[in-house]
N, C-alpha and C positions, 0 to 999 in steps of 0.2 A: 241649597237654600234659595227661597224666593224664585224658583225656576231658573236659577243661574248656576254657574260653576263654583261659586264661593262655598268653602267648607265652613262648618259651624265654628271651628276653632279660629279660623281667619276672621270671621265676623266678630267673635269674642275679643280678639286682639284689636280689631278696629274700634270697638266700643271703648275698651280700656285705654287705648292710646288717645282717643278723642277726649276722654274724661281727664287724663293726665295733662293733655295740652290745654284744655279749657281752665283747669285748676291753676296751671302755671301762669296763664294769661291773666287770671283774676288776681293771683297773689303778687305778680310782678308789675301790676298796672301803675304803681307809684314809684317803683324802683327798677328801671330798665337797665340793668347792668349788662355788659357785653356777654358774659357767660350765660345770662338768662336768655338773651336774644339768640345765641347759638343753639340753646336747648329748644327754644320755641320753633326756630326754623327746622330743627331736626324732627320735632314733633309733627309739624306739617308734612314733612317728607315721608314719615312713617305712615301717617294717615293716608296720604296719596298712594304709597306703595301697597298698603292693604286693600285699598279700593280698586286700583288698576289691576293688581295681580290676582285679586279675589274674584272680581266680576268679569274680567277679560281673560280669554276671548269669549265672546257671546255670539250665538247664532242670530240674535235679533239685529245685529249690525249688517247692513246690506252692502257695505263697501268691501274692498279687498281685505283678506284675512291678515296680510302682512302689516297693515296699518295698526291693527290692535297689538301685534307683537312689538312693533316699533315703539308704541306708547308704553307698554309694560316694561320693556327692556330699558328704555330711556329713563323712566322713573327710577328703576332699580340701580342703574349706573350712577345717576345723579345722587341718589341716596348713599351709595357706597363711597363715592368720592367725598361727599360731605362728612361722612363718618370719619374718614381719614383726615380731612381738614380739621374736624373737631379735636381729634387727638394731637394733631400737629400744634394746634393752638393751646391745648391743655398743657402740653409738655414743652412749649416754646421751641418747637422744631421748625427748621426751615428746609434743609435738604439733608437726607440721610445718605448712606453709602450708595455708590453706583449712581449718583446724581438723582436719587429718588426724591421727588417733590410732588406735591398735590397737582401742580400744573402738568408735570411730565407724565404722571400716572393717568390723569384725565385724557391727555392727548393720546397716549398709548392705547387706552381702552377704546376711545372713539375710533381710532384707526383700525383696531382689531374688529370692532363691531361692523364697520363698513366693509372691510376687506374679507373677513371670514364669515360674516352672517348675511349681510344685504346682497353683496355681489354673488356669492354662491347660490342664494335663494333665487336671484334673478335668472340664473342659468338652469338650475335643477328643479326649482319650484317645490322643494322639500324643506319644511320648517324643521323637522327632526334632524336631518343631515346637516343643515346649516347651524343649528343649535349646538350639536356636538363639535362641529368644526370650530365654533367660537368659544365654547366653554372649556375645551381642553387647554389651550394656551392661557385662558383667564384663570384656570385653577392653578397653573404653575406660577403666574404672576401673583396671585393672592397668597400662595404659600411663601413666596419670596418676600412679600411685604410683611407677613407675620413674622418670619425669621429675622428680618432686618430690624423691625420695630422692637421685637423682644430684646435683641442685643443692644438696642439704643437706650434702654431703660436700665440705668445702673442699679445693681442690687447692693446698696450700701447697708452695712451692718448696723450703723447707728441712726438709720433713718427712722422717722416717727411712724407710729402705727397708722396714722392717717394716710401717709404717703404709701405705705405698704398695701393698705386696702385699695387705694386708688390704682396702684400698679396691677394688682390681681384682677380687679374688675375691668381694667383696660385690656389686659391680655385676653380675658374671657370674651370681651366684645369683638376684638380683632379676630380671634379664633373662630367665633361663630360666623362672622362675615366671610372668612376664608372658606368656610364649609358650603357657602351658598352655591357657587358654580359646580362644586362636586355633587351636591344634592340634586341639582338640575339635571346633571348627566345620568345619575342613578335611575331617576324615574320621576314621573309627574305626581309626586306625593305632596299635595299642597300643604297639608297640615304639618309636615316635617319642615319644609322650606320656610314657612311663615313662623313656625315656633322658634326655629333657630335664629331667624333674623330679628324677631321681636325680643329675644333674649338680649340682643345688642342694646335695644332701646331701654329695657328695664335695668340693665347693668349701668348704662350711662345715667339713668334716673337715680340709681343707688349712689353713684359718684356725686351727683349734684346734691342729693339729700345729705350725704355724709359730709360734704364740704360745708353745707349750711349749718349742720349740727356742730361741726368742728369750730367754726367761727362763733357760734352761739355759746359753746362751752368756754371759749377763751375770751368772751365778750367783756368780762370784767377787766382783764389786763389791757385789752384793746381800748376800752373806754377811758382808762386812766391815762394811757398814752395820748389819746386824742384830746382829753380835757386839758391836760398840761400844755399841749400844743396850742390850744385856744387861749389859755391864760398867758402863755409866753408871748403870743402875738397880739394880745389885748383885743380879741374879737368876741362878738357875742356868741353864745352857745346856740348853735343852730345845726341841725343834722346835715344840711347840705354843706355848710362850712366845715364841719367835722370831717366829712369824707372827702373834701376837696383839698385839704392841706396835705394829708398823707395819701399817696396813691395806693391802689390795691396791692401792688407789688411791694411797696414799702410796709404796708400792714402785715403782709405775709412774712416778710423778713424780720419785722419787729417782733412778731410772735415767736418766730424761730429762735431769735436771739434770747428772748425771755425763757425759752425752753432749753437754754444752755447749749445750743448747737453751735459748732464752729462754722466759720464762713465756708470752709471746704464742704462740710456736710449740708449746709443750707444750699450751696450751689448745686450739689448732687440732687437734693430733693426737688428743687425748682428748675433744674436743667438749665442753669446759667453759669457763666464763668465766675470763679472766686473773686476776681477783680471787680466784676459787676456787682456782686454782693457787697463788697467793701465800699463801692461808690454809693450804693443805696443806703448802707449803714451810716455813712457820713451825712447824707441828707436827713436821715431820721434823727441823728444826734443834734443837728442844727435846728431842726423844726421843733424838737422837744426841749431845747435849751440845755442839753447835756454835753459834757466835754468828750466823752469817749464811751466805749462799750462797758467798762467797769462802772462808770458813773451812771450810765443808763440802767444797768442791772441793779445797782444799789438803790436807785430811786423807785423802781417799779416792782422789785421783788421783796 
């Protein structure tokens, strides 16, 4: 299209991602929560990924060809690392098995890119050979990340439907990201690579929308908890005050308690220790003027 290497499907994803990003920026202009910021940054990276991967390499560029590949590969690496960071933050993960963290994964990927792509290209001058040399170990790393991440998500029987949906969409996202280096090795099928990667963005978009609908659905219970909190502390009813007294984590735990989940199951759903849930619950009871879990349930159910 437009005399460039971009496929029509990639251009379509670019337009759709840009629309989603602009819509999110508009809707979150008055409420810049941390999760909204993470999604916005992710949106910018996907737009950059579609632009660089779609339009590059181009024959109109007079400089060395390797520069264009460094740009496209760098954007793709940053995007993949940020996707992993997004899910680490979503599930409150720090380090997984085998010392797997965002920092270590980023460092490993950069080392592999330099040692297995840039240096071989310097000696053999072949983009194709260097690409295969880099993508083979990256495919193994990606599959290992998928396997470890999957087993880091507990499959609790009593978990809520909201958490089950989030887990499924998360696995879909990580699986699609895992397929990227494999697709690159199979062949230069732009529409396949960009379809798979944009599924990641749309799955994460579904997670964010589902999270918003979940809190909207339970807004009545949340509002009662917050209103009582304000009355108890004798403060004026103001949205900023409402959301400043109970933290986002405390709101999640309060709603889970109102859904009659045990501290153990709440810890599983939110990926935190049972003792941590108990500490948050104690703070919730103090802020709402209730004595314990039973008193809290009796007052709001």
